N, C-alpha and C positions, 0 to 999 in steps of 0.2 A: 503496498498500499503507498502511495509516495502522498504527500505533503503539496496538494494544489498552490499554484499560487492566484487565489484568489481570495476576495474579505472569507470567505467560509474559513479557511487555512483559518483564522485567526479564531476562530470557535472550538477548536479541538479541546479536550479537558489534558490536561495534566497527564489523565494514567493512555491515552491514547499516543501521545506526544512520545511520552516514552513509551511505547510498544514499540512505534513507527522506528527513535532513533535506535533500541535496540537490535531490530530489522537488521537496519541501513549498516551497523557493527557490524553484526553477522556478515552479512553480504562483504563488506570491504575487507573484511581479515581472513574471507575464504578466498576473496582473489589476490589478497597479496602473497596466499600461500599456496599460489599454484607454482607447476614446476618452472614454467618459463618465468613468470615474478621472480624468483629463487635465482635462479641463475641471470637475470639482470641484475642483482641488489646484490650479488658475488662478482660478476666482472666491473659493476661500479666499483665497490672498494676496492679490487686489482689495481683499478686507473688511475684510483685515486680523484680527490675533491680539488678543483682549484676556484679562484674567486673570481676570476676573469671567464671564467666560460660555462656553461654547461655541457653533459654530455644526451648526446643525441642515440636512440634505438634507433635504425632504420628498417624499413620491412622485412629488407632482404637477410637483418640480421646483424650488418656489420653497428659499429659503433664512431660516433664521429664528435667531436669538440665541434660545437658551433656557440657563438654570441646569446649571450644570458639573452638579451632583447629578442633576437630572433626566435630562439625555441619556445620561452616564455608569451609571445606574440603571434603564436601559430604560424611561424614565416611570411609575415604583413597579411595574414587572412583573416585576422582578428580572433577574438577568440568567442565572441556571442554564437556562433550556431555551432560548437562543441557538443 
């Protein structure tokens, strides 16, 4: 169950909000623990983090360093439609 972006969302009881948050937490943890995500995390740790760039995982499985602005701005396409 997703919280809609409407005024009715404000009418949810605290119990309903907690139920929705708990379900989302379970989904997020399950997604983070998939083999593909674990492999990417391990690869990121091997490569190391730098303050001037982000590590971008490409669809073909390769990794490249890109500017923070590009990676977080969806490479010029913006983030509204993600």
